[in-house]
Structures are given as C-alpha cells and as structure tokens.
N, C-alpha and C positions, 0 to 999 in steps of 0.2 A: 787708804790703803789698807791701813789697820781695821777697818772695820769687814773692808770682804776675806780677812786674814779670819777673824775671830769667825765670824759666819760660815765659813768653809770647816774649822775647827769643831764648832760645836756636832755639825752633819757631820763629819767625818767620827766621832765621838761617838753620835746616834746611832752610827752604820755601825760603832764595835758594839755596841750596848747590843743594839739587836742581831749580830751574828752569833752574841753568847749566848740569850735568849732562848735564840729559832735552835742552836746546835743543841741547847738541852729538850728543849720540847723536840724535836726531830726524833734525839734518838729515844725518848720517851713514848714518842707515839707510836713509832716505825723502827724496833731496833733491828731488824732485817738488814733495814739500809746500812753501806759504808759509810758513815757519819760518824763522826765522833763530836762527843758533848766537852767544851770548853769547862766545862763545871763538873764533869766525871774529874776523878783522882789523877787519871789521866794529864786529863786538860789543862787543870789546878799546876800539875808540877810542868808538862810544857810550859804554860806559861811565863811562868817564876823565872824556873831555870833557864829558858831559851831568849828574856829577855834583852838584855844587854847583846849577846848575839845575833840577834836579829838583827837588830839599830845600828848594829859596826858594819857597815859595808863601804864601798867606795867611795857611794853615792853621796851619804856624810861627809865623808873628806872632801869631796870636790865639793859640796855645799858651801862648807865653811873656806875654806882658799875661794873660792866664788865671791864670798863675802868681801872678804880681805880685800882681793884685788878691784873689787867693782868701785868698793868705796874708797880706796885710795886713791882711785881717780878721778873720782866725784869729787873728794875732800880735798886733793892736792890743785885743783882747777887743771889739771891737765888739757882737757877739752872746755874750757871753756873757751864758749864764743865770745870773743871781743875782734873789734875792730882793725885794733892795733896793737901790737905787744910791745913792752918796753924790749929795751935791750938784753937785757938779764933773763924776760920770760924768751928770744929767740935763740940764744944764747943755751939757753934751758933747755930748748925744744931742739938743738944741735945737737945735742949730749944725748938725748933721749933715740935721736936717731940715729945713732953712732951704735948705741947700746943694743938698738933693734940689730939691728945688719951684723952685730956678733952673734947675738943669740940666732939668728938665721943662717947666721957661717955655719955656729957649733953643731946646731942640728943637720946640718947638713950635712955637714960632715958626719957626725953618728949615726946618719942613716942614708945614706943615697952611696956613699961607695964599697965598692964589692965588700963582701963577710961583714957587715958595718954593726957596729954594737948594740944599736937598739932596734934590728930588724928579729922576726925568728927566725926557725931555725934553717928553713923553706928562703930565706932574706925577703920576705912579704913583709910593711908594714903593721898590715891589721890580720890577727892580731899580734898583740906584739907589745915588746916593753915600750915602742916609741905610745904606740896606741893605748897604753896605761897609762902612761906619762903627760899625755898632750895638758889635758886639762891644767894640772897640777905646775906645768913648763907654763904654759899661757898666763896664769894667777898670777904666779911666781915675777913671771916678767913685767905684768901691770904695777904690781906692787913695785918693782923695780923702778920704771917709768916713772912712776907720780912720785916716788919718793928724790927722787935724781931731779926732776921736776922742781917739786917744793924746793930743796936743797940751793938749787944752782938760780932756781930763779927769785931768792929770797924771800919766800914764802912758809920759810920755816926759821924760824928765830931761837926755838928751844927743844932740847928734847923728850919734854912729854908733846910738845904739838906733834914730835913725828910719830909718839907712842898714837895718839889720837887720830892722822888722818892712816895708821894703817890697823884701827879698829873701828872710826867709824862706821863699814860696813857690818859689824857684827852689829852692832850698836842700833843702824836700822834698819838689817831684813831679821833680827832674831826670828821675829814671828813665824818666817818661813820653817824655822828649824823645830816651832812645836806643829806644824804643819807635814813637816817632814815623819815625823814621832807621831804623828797618830795616822797618816797614813800607812807607815808602815806596818803598823798595831794592825790597821786593817786587813790587808795587805796578807801576812805571814799569819794571822785569826783563822782568814776565809780560806786559804791553804793548807789549816792543820785543820780543820769541821772538812771539806771534801776531798781529802787526798786521795 
C-alpha cells in the first residue's frame, strides 16, 4: 500500500509543478486569457497566504477521525474472525452492543422527534447539524466500541496500550494525509489559475 501511495504522491507533485509552469507559460504567451499565474506576485501571495486555509477543511478532520476509528477497531481485535470467543470476549461484545443501542437511541431522539435539535430549520436531516456530525459520531462510536471491547475482554492491561489502540490508525494510514495535502494543493491551485 505504501508503494502505491508514494507513486500517487509523486504523480500529484508532478501535476502541481505542471500547473505552476503551465500557468506561467499561458499568462506569458497569451495574456488576453483570463488565466492567473502562480509565479506572479498575486499567485505567490495567494499560495503562501491561503495554504493553511485551503488545507483546513472538514475533510481533513474527517480523515483523521476515520484513521483513529478504523485503526482502533483493527487494533482492538473487535472484528477479529475467530471460531470461538472466550467468555470475556462475549461479555465485551455484549457491552459493545449495548453501547451501539444507546448511541442509536440518542441519535434517534436528537433527529427523529418533532423540532429535533440536529435537524435543519425545515426539519430535514440533509443538510443539517446531523449530516455534518455523522462522520465524527461514527468515528467516535467506533473508537468507543474498540476501547470498551479491548478493556472488557482483557486485551488492554496498561494505559499505554490504550493509547496505542487509539493511535494505531494514524500510524498505519498517515500516508493518506500526504496524499490529501497534495490533492488539495493541486485542486486549489487549478481553481486559482483558471478562476
């Protein structure tokens, strides 16, 4: 997987360099076109001034939360396929099922009742606070289920092991953050140049 991500990262970096050079060449050769150069004073100011703002999007937060949630599920062995679970593991799964039921009930109360808190002003779920919080709630639930399962089943015996479970996904999927940064850079550069 890392080799595919590294190839994808190099391709995105090459595309960014191409956009930079193409924007400069097009504005130099055909100034009548409404194309802005990334090598002009305006382009350089935009690039440095907007870089952090372009990266700071809900997608980045969702990616990090998804890494934590998916990594926790994998590391806690919550979904490990075994033929026979021990008594403690079955008890842990029961607790996870109770937590799932509680989360479904709470989200139902926050969205399905008349004048529900997480609906929009027209009482719809999309777009609303519910739709914007759906990915964070799912990721939080996955992390909670994983920690509960790992603690109740005895897979965690130290605090640092709990930390390892919650950060395993970030370590494993960190390459996707670089891909996101480069893809975001290519997208916003393209939008700036051909606005």
